[in-house]
DRENKE-968584 format. One record per residue (C-alpha): residue in three letters; x, y, z. Coordinates in steps of 0.25 Angstrom, whole numbers. Layout:
# DRENKE-968584
[site Ala,[X,Y,Z]]
...
# end
This chain:
# DRENKE-968584
[site Met,[77,-8,-23]]
[site Thr,[81,2,-11]]
[site Ile,[90,-9,-5]]
[site Asn,[97,-11,-19]]
[site Ile,[103,3,-20]]
[site Leu,[105,4,-6]]
[site Phe,[113,-10,-9]]
[site Ile,[120,-6,-21]]
[site Phe,[124,9,-16]]
[site Leu,[131,2,-4]]
[site Leu,[137,-9,-13]]
[site Thr,[144,1,-22]]
[site Ile,[150,11,-12]]
[site Gly,[157,-4,-8]]
[site Ala,[160,-6,-19]]
[site Ser,[165,6,-23]]
[site Phe,[174,8,-11]]
[site Ile,[181,-6,-14]]
[site Gln,[183,-1,-29]]
[site Arg,[189,12,-25]]
[site Thr,[197,7,-12]]
[site Val,[205,-6,-18]]
[site Gly,[202,-4,-35]]
[site Phe,[191,-16,-36]]
[site Gly,[179,-24,-30]]
[site Phe,[167,-14,-35]]
[site Gly,[161,-28,-41]]
[site Ile,[166,-36,-30]]
[site Phe,[161,-30,-19]]
[site Ile,[148,-26,-25]]
[site Met,[143,-37,-34]]
[site Thr,[143,-47,-20]]
[site Met,[130,-39,-20]]
[site Leu,[124,-33,-32]]
[site Pro,[121,-45,-40]]
[site Tyr,[109,-47,-29]]
[site Leu,[104,-31,-32]]
[site Met,[103,-31,-47]]
[site Pro,[93,-38,-55]]
[site Ser,[104,-46,-65]]
[site Tyr,[119,-51,-61]]
[site Gly,[123,-44,-73]]
[site Glu,[118,-31,-70]]
[site Ala,[123,-31,-55]]
[site Thr,[137,-34,-62]]
[site Thr,[133,-20,-72]]
[site Leu,[131,-11,-59]]
[site Ser,[143,-17,-53]]
[site Gly,[152,-11,-65]]
[site Leu,[146,0,-66]]
[site Leu,[147,6,-53]]
[site Ala,[160,-2,-52]]
[site Leu,[164,8,-65]]
[site Thr,[160,22,-59]]
[site Thr,[168,19,-47]]
[site Ser,[179,14,-58]]
[site Ala,[177,25,-64]]
[site Val,[179,36,-54]]
[site Ile,[192,29,-49]]
[site Ala,[197,28,-62]]
[site Trp,[195,41,-65]]
[site Lys,[202,47,-53]]
[site Met,[215,38,-55]]
[site Arg,[216,38,-70]]
[site Arg,[227,45,-71]]
[site Val,[234,33,-64]]
[site Ala,[228,22,-74]]
[site Glu,[237,14,-83]]
[site Trp,[230,9,-92]]
[site Arg,[242,1,-99]]
[site Lys,[238,-11,-87]]
[site Leu,[223,-8,-89]]
[site Val,[221,-14,-105]]
[site Leu,[223,-26,-106]]
[site Ile,[217,-31,-92]]
[site Leu,[205,-20,-97]]
[site Ala,[203,-26,-111]]
[site Thr,[203,-42,-105]]
[site Phe,[194,-38,-93]]
[site Thr,[184,-32,-104]]
[site Leu,[184,-43,-114]]
[site Val,[181,-54,-103]]
[site Ser,[172,-46,-95]]
[site Ala,[163,-43,-108]]
[site Leu,[161,-58,-109]]
[site Cys,[157,-60,-95]]
[site Ile,[148,-50,-96]]
[site Cys,[141,-57,-108]]
[site Trp,[139,-68,-102]]
[site Leu,[131,-65,-90]]
[site Lys,[118,-65,-98]]
[site Arg,[121,-79,-102]]
[site Ile,[123,-82,-85]]
[site Asp,[112,-82,-74]]
[site Asp,[114,-73,-65]]
[site Arg,[112,-85,-52]]
[site Val,[122,-89,-60]]
[site Leu,[133,-78,-60]]
[site Arg,[131,-75,-46]]
[site Glu,[135,-90,-43]]
[site Ile,[147,-89,-52]]
[site Leu,[149,-74,-45]]
[site Gly,[151,-82,-31]]
[site Val,[161,-92,-36]]
[site Val,[169,-81,-43]]
[site Leu,[168,-75,-32]]
[site Val,[172,-86,-21]]
[site Leu,[185,-89,-32]]
[site Ile,[189,-74,-32]]
[site Gly,[188,-71,-18]]
[site Ile,[195,-85,-13]]
[site Tyr,[208,-82,-24]]
[site Phe,[210,-68,-21]]
[site Ala,[210,-72,-5]]
[site Trp,[221,-80,-5]]
[site Met,[227,-73,-16]]
[site Ser,[228,-61,-16]]
[site Arg,[240,-59,-8]]
[site Arg,[249,-67,-18]]
[site Ile,[243,-61,-31]]
[site Lys,[253,-53,-41]]
[site Ile,[247,-49,-54]]
[site Pro,[258,-47,-65]]
[site Thr,[253,-35,-75]]
[site Ser,[256,-42,-89]]
[site Trp,[245,-45,-99]]
[site Pro,[242,-59,-95]]
[site Tyr,[239,-56,-81]]
[site Gln,[230,-42,-85]]
[site Ile,[224,-51,-96]]
[site Gly,[222,-62,-83]]
[site Ala,[217,-51,-73]]
[site Gly,[208,-45,-86]]
[site Thr,[198,-58,-90]]
[site Leu,[197,-62,-75]]
[site Ser,[192,-47,-72]]
[site Gly,[184,-48,-83]]
[site Phe,[177,-61,-79]]
[site Leu,[176,-57,-66]]
[site Gly,[171,-42,-71]]
[site Gly,[161,-47,-81]]
[site Phe,[155,-58,-73]]
[site Phe,[156,-54,-60]]
[site Gly,[156,-38,-60]]
[site Met,[170,-38,-52]]
[site Gln,[182,-38,-62]]
[site Gly,[191,-33,-51]]
[site Pro,[202,-44,-44]]
[site Pro,[207,-50,-55]]
[site Ala,[210,-33,-62]]
[site Val,[214,-30,-48]]
[site Leu,[226,-39,-45]]
[site Tyr,[231,-34,-59]]
[site Phe,[230,-19,-58]]
[site Ile,[236,-21,-43]]
[site Ser,[249,-27,-48]]
[site Ala,[249,-17,-60]]
[site Ser,[250,-5,-50]]
[site Lys,[260,2,-44]]
[site Asp,[250,9,-32]]
[site Lys,[235,10,-27]]
[site Glu,[232,20,-36]]
[site His,[238,14,-49]]
[site Tyr,[229,4,-46]]
[site Met,[217,8,-44]]
[site Ala,[218,18,-57]]
[site Leu,[220,4,-65]]
[site Ala,[209,-4,-56]]
[site Gln,[199,7,-58]]
[site Thr,[201,10,-72]]
[site Tyr,[200,-6,-75]]
[site Phe,[187,-7,-66]]
[site Leu,[182,7,-74]]
[site Cys,[185,1,-91]]
[site Gly,[181,-13,-87]]
[site Asn,[166,-9,-81]]
[site Ile,[164,0,-92]]
[site Leu,[166,-10,-101]]
[site Met,[157,-22,-93]]
[site Thr,[146,-13,-91]]
[site Gly,[145,-10,-106]]
[site Val,[146,-24,-109]]
[site Arg,[135,-27,-97]]
[site Ala,[127,-17,-102]]
[site Trp,[128,-22,-118]]
[site Asn,[124,-35,-109]]
[site Gly,[110,-28,-105]]
[site Phe,[116,-28,-91]]
[site Leu,[115,-12,-88]]
[site Thr,[102,-11,-83]]
[site Pro,[92,0,-79]]
[site Ala,[95,-10,-64]]
[site Val,[111,-7,-65]]
[site Gly,[109,8,-69]]
[site Arg,[100,11,-56]]
[site Gly,[110,2,-48]]
[site Tyr,[121,10,-52]]
[site Leu,[114,22,-48]]
[site Tyr,[114,18,-34]]
[site Gly,[129,13,-34]]
[site Leu,[133,26,-39]]
[site Gly,[133,33,-26]]
[site Gly,[137,21,-19]]
[site Ala,[151,22,-29]]
[site Ala,[152,37,-24]]
[site Ile,[154,33,-9]]
[site Gly,[161,21,-13]]
[site Thr,[173,26,-20]]
[site Ser,[174,38,-13]]
[site Leu,[177,29,0]]
[site Gly,[187,20,-7]]
[site Ala,[196,33,-14]]
[site Phe,[196,37,1]]
[site Val,[201,22,6]]
[site Phe,[210,22,-6]]
[site Arg,[218,34,-5]]
[site His,[222,30,11]]
[site Ile,[226,16,6]]
[site Pro,[242,16,5]]
[site Asn,[248,8,-7]]
[site Arg,[256,-1,-1]]
[site Ile,[243,-9,4]]
[site Phe,[232,-7,-7]]
[site Arg,[238,-18,-16]]
[site Tyr,[233,-27,-1]]
[site Ile,[220,-19,2]]
[site Val,[216,-23,-12]]
[site Tyr,[221,-38,-12]]
[site Ala,[212,-37,3]]
[site Tyr,[200,-33,-5]]
[site Ile,[202,-44,-14]]
[site Cys,[202,-56,-3]]
[site Leu,[189,-48,5]]
[site Ala,[182,-47,-7]]
[site Gly,[184,-63,-9]]
[site Val,[179,-65,4]]
[site Ile,[167,-56,0]]
[site Ile,[166,-63,-11]]
[site Phe,[165,-77,-3]]
[site Val,[152,-73,6]]
[site Thr,[145,-67,-3]]
[site Ser,[146,-78,-14]]
[site Val,[141,-89,-2]]
[site Ser,[130,-81,3]]
# end
């Protein structure tokens, strides 16, 4: 149990640092190990969502004045519907099967972004918002990592890194609040999740503070490429963890 506490704490530092630096990646990072530290897969996604919610809440509050809600409403509504349906299906799928599906999904995401990230240009029109919200809802509901599809939309819709960060964190905050409610309704918000959340809070504070320092020193002109580079790195992490 002590080892699990330490791992949750350290994983939360890393995940919060990544989230604050590039605007996403909390779930991608922490879900590489969290399912093996929690009693069930559903509880792992619930803990990941709660810790990500806390990290995003701090960032979204600080950047609330530059958040553009008109760019959020449609993608968030689509995400809410799709993720809720996926979470409700979690009870009907065996944990072992979910881990196998997760491995396949993560490999496909990693390969796609590793090869296509430099060529991706996502328009901000409503069909692309619905498409990004649908993919994000699927990945968020089943695997607790709704970031990549939404991030590609937000970075295309934002004029600088501050507007991008405000959009992304407001989206993740609202999305994780909604998903936590659905997960609680489905029985995944357990005492084990509560204990894990308390263990991770200190890690979230440390990781967010370190990430904020790095974010302030990243020039706007290269920020987009750093985000894409992390997507590619996530693909490598995903591939290694899925085949090990």
